[in-house]
SEKOL-920050 format. One record per residue: residue number from 1; residue in one letter; x, y, z of N, C-alpha, C in turn. Coordinates in steps of 0.1 Angstrom, whole numbers, plus 2048, in hexadecimal, padded with zeros to 3 digits. Layout:
<rs>
   num   residu   n.px   n.py   n.pz   ca.px   ca.py   ca.pz   c.px   c.py   c.pz
   NUM        A      X      Y      Z       X       Y       Z      X      Y      Z
...
</rs>
This chain:
<rs>
   num   residu   n.px   n.py   n.pz   ca.px   ca.py   ca.pz   c.px   c.py   c.pz
     1        M    A0E    7D8    68E     A0A     7E5     693    9FC    7E9    68E
     2        P    9FA    7E8    680     9ED     7EC     67B    9E1    7E5    682
     3        A    9E3    7D8    685     9D9     7D0     68B    9D5    7D6    699
     4        I    9DF    7DA    6A1     9DC     7DF     6AE    9D5    7EC    6AD
     5        T    9D9    7F5    6A4     9D3     802     6A2    9C4    800    69E
     6        E    9C2    7F6    695     9B5     7F3     690    9AC    7EE    69B
     7        S    9B1    7E5    6A3     9A9     7E0     6AE    9A6    7EB    6B9
     8        R    9B0    7F4    6BB     9AD     7FF     6C4    9A2    808    6BF
     9        Y    9A2    80A    6B2     998     813     6AC    98A    80C    6AD
    10        L    98A    7FF    6AB     97D     7F8     6AC    977    7F9    6BA
    11        V    980    7F7    6C5     97C     7F8     6D3    976    806    6D5
    12        Q    97E    811    6D1     979     81E     6D3    96C    821    6CC
    13        A    96B    81C    6C0     95E     81E     6B8    952    817    6BF
    14        S    955    80A    6C4     94A     803     6CA    946    80A    6D7
    15        A    950    80F    6DF     94D     817     6EB    945    823    6E8
    16        K    948    82A    6DD     942     836     6D9    933    834    6D5
    17        N    931    829    6CE     924     826     6C8    91B    81F    6D3
    18        R    921    81A    6DE     919     813     6E8    90F    81D    6EE
    19        H    903    818    6F1     8F9     820     6F7    8FD    823    706
    20        W    8FA    830    70A     8FF     834     717    8F7    82C    722
    21        H    8EB    827    720     8E3     821     72A    8E5    812    72B
    22        S    8F0    80D    724     8F3     7FE     725    8F6    7FA    733
    23        S    8F3    7EE    737     8F4     7E9     744    902    7E9    74A
    24        D    90C    7E8    740     91A     7E6     745    921    7F4    748
    25        R    919    7FF    745     91F     80C     748    91F    80E    758
    26        E    928    816    75C     929     819     76A    928    828    76D
    27        K    923    82B    779     921     839     77D    926    83A    78B
    28        M    92C    846    78E     932     848     79C    927    84E    7A5
    29        C    925    848    7B1     91C     84D     7BB    922    859    7C2
    30        I    91B    864    7C3     921     870     7C9    922    86F    7D8
    31        R    91B    865    7DE     91B     864     7ED    926    85A    7F2
    32        C    926    84E    7EC     92F     844     7F0    93C    844    7E8
    33        G    93C    84A    7DC     947     84C     7D4    94C    83F    7CC
    34        E    943    835    7CC     946     829     7C5    940    828    7B7
    35        P    948    824    7AD     941     822     7A0    939    815    7A0
    36        K    92C    817    79B     923     80B     79B    91C    80B    78E
    37        P    916    7FF    78A     90F     7FD     77E    902    806    77E
    38        L    8FD    80A    772     8F2     813     772    8E5    80D    779
    39        G    8E5    7FF    779     8D9     7F9     780    8D9    7FC    78E
    40        E    8E3    800    794     8E4     804     7A3    8DF    812    7A6
    41        F    8DB    819    79B     8D6     827     79D    8C7    827    799
    42        Y    8BF    82F    7A0     8B2     832     79D    8B2    83A    790
    43        S    8A8    838    787     8A7     840     77B    899    845    779
    44        Y    897    84F    771     88A     855     76F    88A    85B    761
    45        P    87F    85A    75A     87E     85F     74C    87D    86E    74C
    46        Y    882    874    741     880     882     73F    880    885    730
    47        T    87C    890    72C     87C     894     71D    887    89F    71B
    48        T    88F    89D    711     89A     8A6     70E    894    8B3    708
    49        R    89C    8BD    706     898     8C9     6FF    894    8C7    6F1
    50        Q    89A    8BC    6EB     897     8B9     6DD    88A    8B1    6DC
    51        G    884    8AE    6E7     877     8A6     6E7    879    897    6E8
    52        K    886    892    6EA     888     884     6EB    886    87F    6F9
    53        R    881    872    6FA     880     86C     707    88D    866    70B
    54        S    891    868    718     89D     862     71C    89C    85F    72B
    55        A    8A7    85B    731     8A7     857     740    8B2    85E    747
    56        R    8B0    862    753     8BA     868     75B    8BD    85E    767
    57        Y    8C9    85E    76C     8CC     856     778    8CF    85F    784
    58        E    8CB    85B    78F     8CE     863     79B    8DD    863    79E
    59        S    8E2    86D    7A5     8F0     86E     7A8    8F4    864    7B3
    60        R    8EB    860    7BB     8EE     856     7C6    8E9    849    7C2
    61        C    8F1    83E    7C6     8ED     831     7C4    8E0    82E    7CC
    62        R    8DA    822    7CA     8CD     81F     7D0    8CF    81F    7E0
    63        E    8DA    818    7E4     8DC     817     7F3    8DE    825    7F9
    64        C    8E6    82D    7F3     8E9     83B     7F8    8DC    843    7F7
    65        S    8D4    841    7ED     8C7     849     7EC    8BE    845    7F7
    66        K    8BD    838    7FA     8B5     833     805    8B9    838    813
    67        E    8C7    838    814     8CC     83D     821    8C9    84C    823
    68        R    8CB    854    818     8C8     862     818    8B9    865    81B
    69        R    8B1    85D    815     8A2     85E     818    89F    85B    827
    70        R    8A5    851    82C     8A3     84E     83A    8A8    859    843
    71        E    8B3    85F    840     8B8     86A     848    8AF    876    848
    72        R    8AA    879    83C     8A1     884     83A    894    882    841
    73        S    88F    875    841     882     872     848    884    873    857
    74        L    890    86F    85C     892     870     86B    893    87F    86F
    75        A    89A    887    866     89B     895     869    88E    89D    869
    76        N    885    898    85F     878     89F     85E    86D    894    85E
    77        P    868    890    86A     85F     884     86B    852    885    863
    78        G    84C    891    863     83F     892     85C    840    897    84E
    79        M    84C    898    848     84D     89E     83B    846    896    830
    80        D    849    889    830     844     880     825    835    880    826
    81        A    82F    87F    832     820     87E     833    81A    88B    82E
    82        E    820    896    832     81B     8A3     82E    81C    8A5    81F
    83        L    827    8A1    819     828     8A2     80A    81E    899    803
    84        S    81B    88D    808     811     884     802    803    88A    804
    85        R    800    890    810     7F3     896     812    7F1    8A2    808
    86        R    7FB    8AA    807     7FA     8B6     7FE    7F8    8B1    7F0
    87        W    800    8A7    7EB     7FE     8A2     7DD    7F0    89D    7DB
    88        R    7EB    895    7E5     7DD     88F     7E3    7D3    89A    7E2
    89        S    7D5    8A5    7EA     7CB     8B0     7EA    7CC    8B8    7DD
    90        D    7D8    8B8    7D7     7DA     8C0     7CA    7D5    8B8    7BE
    91        N    7D4    8AA    7C0     7D1     8A1     7B4    7C5    898    7B8
    92        P    7B9    89D    7BB     7AE     895     7C0    7A9    88C    7B4
    93        D    7A9    891    7A8     7A3     889     79D    7AC    87D    79A
    94        Y    7B9    87F    79A     7C2     874     798    7C1    869    7A3
    95        C    7C0    86E    7B0     7BF     865     7BB    7B2    85D    7BA
    96        A    7A7    863    7B7     79A     85C     7B6    79B    852    7AB
    97        A    7A0    855    79F     7A1     84C     794    7AA    840    798
    98        Y    7B5    843    79E     7BF     838     7A2    7B8    82F    7AC
    99        S    7B1    835    7B6     7AB     82C     7C0    7A0    824    7BA
   100        K    798    829    7B1     78E     822     7AA    794    816    7A3
   101        E    79E    819    79B     7A5     80E     793    7AB    803    79D
   102        Y    7B1    808    7A7     7B8     7FE     7B1    7AD    7F5    7B8
   103        R    7A2    7FC    7BC     798     7F4     7C2    791    7E9    7B9
   104        S    791    7EC    7AC     78B     7E3     7A3    794    7D7    79E
   105        N    7A1    7D8    7A1     7A9     7CD     79C    7AB    7C3    7A7
   106        E    7B1    7B7    7A4     7B2     7AC     7AD    7BB    7B0    7B9
   107        S    7C6    7B7    7B7     7CF     7BA     7C1    7C9    7C3    7CB
   108        G    7C1    7CD    7C7     7BA     7D6     7D0    7B0    7CF    7D8
   109        R    7A8    7C5    7D2     79E     7BE     7DA    7A5    7B5    7E5
   110        K    7B1    7AF    7E1     7B8     7A7     7EB    7BD    7AF    7F6
   111        T    7C3    7BB    7F3     7C8     7C4     7FD    7BD    7C9    807
   112        K    7B1    7CC    801     7A6     7D0     809    7A2    7C5    813
   113        A    7A1    7B9    80E     79C     7AE     816    7A7    7AB    821
   114        R    7B4    7AC    81E     7BE     7AA     828    7BE    7B5    833
   115        L    7BC    7C1    82F     7BB     7CC     839    7AF    7CB    841
   116        Q    7A4    7C6    83C     798     7C4     844    79A    7B9    84E
   117        R    7A0    7AE    84A     7A3     7A4     853    7AC    7A8    85E
   118        L    7B7    7B0    85B     7C0     7B5     865    7B8    7BF    86F
   119        R    7B0    7C7    869     7A8     7D1     872    79F    7C9    87B
   120        K    799    7BF    877     790     7B7     87F    798    7B0    88A
   121        A    7A3    7AA    886     7AC     7A3     890    7B1    7AD    89A
   122        R    7B5    7B9    896     7B9     7C4     8A0    7AE    7C7    8A9
   123        M    7A2    7C9    8A4     796     7CC     8AC    794    7C1    8B7
   124        R    795    7B5    8B2     792     7AA     8BC    79D    7A9    8C6
   125        S    7AA    7AA    8C2     7B5     7A7     8CB    7BA    7B4    8D1
   126        G    7BC    7BF    8C9     7C2     7CB     8CE    7BA    7D2    8D9
   127        S    7AD    7D1    8D8     7A5     7D7     8E2    7A0    7CD    8EC
   128        G    7A6    7C1    8EB     7A2     7B6     8F4    7A4    7B8    902
   129        D    7AB    7C3    906     7AE     7C6     914    7A1    7CB    91B
   130        D    798    7D0    913     78B     7D4     918    782    7C8    91B
   131        P    77F    7C5    927     776     7B9     92A    768    7BA    924
   132        S    763    7C7    923     755     7C8     91E    754    7C5    910
   133        I    75F    7C8    908     75F     7C5     8FA    761    7B6    8F8
   134        R    769    7B0    900     76A     7A1     900    75D    79B    903
   135        A    756    7A0    90C     749     79B     910    73F    79B    904
   136        I    73F    7A6    8FC     736     7A7     8F1    739    79D    8E6
   137        Y    746    79A    8E4     74A     790     8DA    746    782    8DF
   138        A    748    780    8EC     744     773     8F2    735    771    8F1
   139        E    72D    77C    8F4     71E     77B     8F3    71A    778    8E4
   140        A    721    77E    8DA     71E     77B     8CC    720    76D    8C9
   141        L    72B    767    8CE     72D     758     8CC    722    750    8D2
   142        H    71E    754    8DE     713     74D     8E6    706    74E    8DE
   143        V    703    75A    8D9     6F6     75B     8D1    6F7    753    8C4
   144        E    703    753    8BE     705     74B     8B2    702    73C    8B4
   145        T    707    737    8C0     704     728     8C3    6F6    726    8C5
   146        L    6EF    72F    8CC     6E1     72E     8CF    6D9    72E    8C2
   147        V    6DC    737    8B9     6D5     739     8AC    6D7    72C    8A4
   148        A    6E3    727    8A4     6E7     71B     89C    6DF    70F    8A0
   149        S    6DC    70E    8AD     6D4     702     8B2    6C5    705    8B2
   150        C    6C1    711    8AF     6B2     714     8B0    6AC    710    8A3
   151        P    6A1    707    8A3     69A     703     897    691    70D    891
   152        V    68D    717    899     684     721     895    68B    72C    88D
   153        F    697    730    892     69E     73B     88B    6A4    736    87E
   154        D    69E    738    873     6A3     734     866    6A0    73E    85B
   155        I    6A7    749    85B     6A5     753     851    6B2    753    848
   156        P    6B2    74D    83C     6BE     74C     834    6C5    759    831
   157        E    6BD    764    82F     6C4     770     82B    6CC    776    837
   158        L    6C8    773    843     6D0     778     84F    6DB    76F    852
   159        G    6DA    762    850     6E4     759     854    6E4    756    863
   160        K    6EB    74B    867     6EB     747     875    6F8    74C    87C
   161        K    701    753    875     70D     758     87C    70A    766    881
   162        M    710    769    88C     70E     776     892    71B    77F    891
   163        H    71A    78B    88E     725     795     88E    724    79F    899
   164        V    72F    7A4    89D     730     7AF     8A6    732    7BC    89D
   165        D    727    7C4    89C     727     7CF     893    72A    7DC    89A
   166        H    730    7E6    893     731     7F3     898    725    7FB    894
   167        I    71E    801    89D     712     808     89A    715    814    891
   168        M    71F    81C    896     725     826     88D    732    820    887
   169        P    732    81D    87A     73D     816     874    74A    81D    876
   170        L    755    814    877     762     819     879    766    823    86D
   171        A    761    81F    861     764     827     855    75E    835    856
   172        R    754    837    85E     74E     844     860    752    84B    86D
   173        G    75C    846    873     761     84C     87F    75D    846    88C
   174        G    756    83A    88B     751     834     897    75D    82E    89F
   175        L    75B    82B    8AC     766     826     8B4    763    817    8B8
   176        H    76E    810    8BB     76D     802     8BF    76B    802    8CE
   177        V    760    807    8D3     75D     807     8E1    74F    800    8E4
   178        P    74D    7FB    8F0     741     7F3     8F3    734    7FA    8EF
   179        S    733    808    8F1     727     80F     8EE    724    80F    8DF
   180        N    72E    80D    8D7     72C     80D     8C8    72B    7FF    8C2
   181        L    72A    7F5    8CA     729     7E7     8C5    71B    7E1    8C7
   182        Q    717    7D9    8BD     70A     7D2     8BE    70C    7C5    8B7
   183        I    703    7BB    8BB     704     7AE     8B5    6F9    7AD    8AB
   184        L    6FD    7AA    89E     6F3     7A9     893    6F5    79C    88C
   185        P    6EB    796    885     6EC     78B     87C    6F6    78F    871
   186        A    6FE    785    86C     708     788     862    702    78F    855
   187        G    6F6    78A    850     6F0     78F     844    6EC    79E    846
   188        L    6E7    7A1    852     6E2     7AF     855    6EE    7B8    855
   189        N    6F9    7B3    85C     705     7BB     85D    70C    7BE    84F
   190        M    70C    7B3    847     712     7B5     839    709    7BF    831
   191        R    6FC    7BE    833     6F3     7C8     82B    6F5    7D6    830
   192        K    6F8    7D7    83D     6FA     7E5     843    707    7EB    83E
   193        G    711    7E3    83D     71E     7E8     838    723    7F4    840
   194        A    727    7FE    83A     72D     80A     841    723    816    842
   195        K    716    812    841     70C     81D     842    70B    822    850
   196        C    708    82E    852     705     834     85F    6F8    830    864
   197        P    6F6    82F    871     6E9     82C     877    6DE    836    873
   198        Q    6D2    831    871     6C7     83B     86D    6C3    843    879
</rs>
């Protein structure tokens, strides 16, 4: 008998001294009503009244939280965008510092390059229904072949490739329409960048 009592005491003591945030702990989801491990719940840090750092867990499990978020987004379509816009306008310094840091790291550069490639592909194919735009791109290819075979045209800083450039850059509100397109040597276009026409 004493052995059983002693072992029961040890189990109770170990359960009492065990840290609440251990992975084998379970929490009941208030939406689906199922007990799940703590890892199935979103957590966020907070500071107690005594000044100690701790963590809180959401009342809903991850799946139920996502489902609730989807329902709220469907019920209020523009809510998330409006909240984001408001937060950015209230925290311009943080947004500027974050953007600067993101643009300077490798991930930011790769993302920018990928988005530029997608944008150019969309411009070539998405507006490809307009025959006048297709004609400008075809003319650029024709000029490029002529320049490549010309022995006189040899300006290294301009290059022998031709680009279809936006006179008023897309970044400055220009449109992908025939009247806003021109054919430029690659070097000149790269030097122009997103500058407005003089």
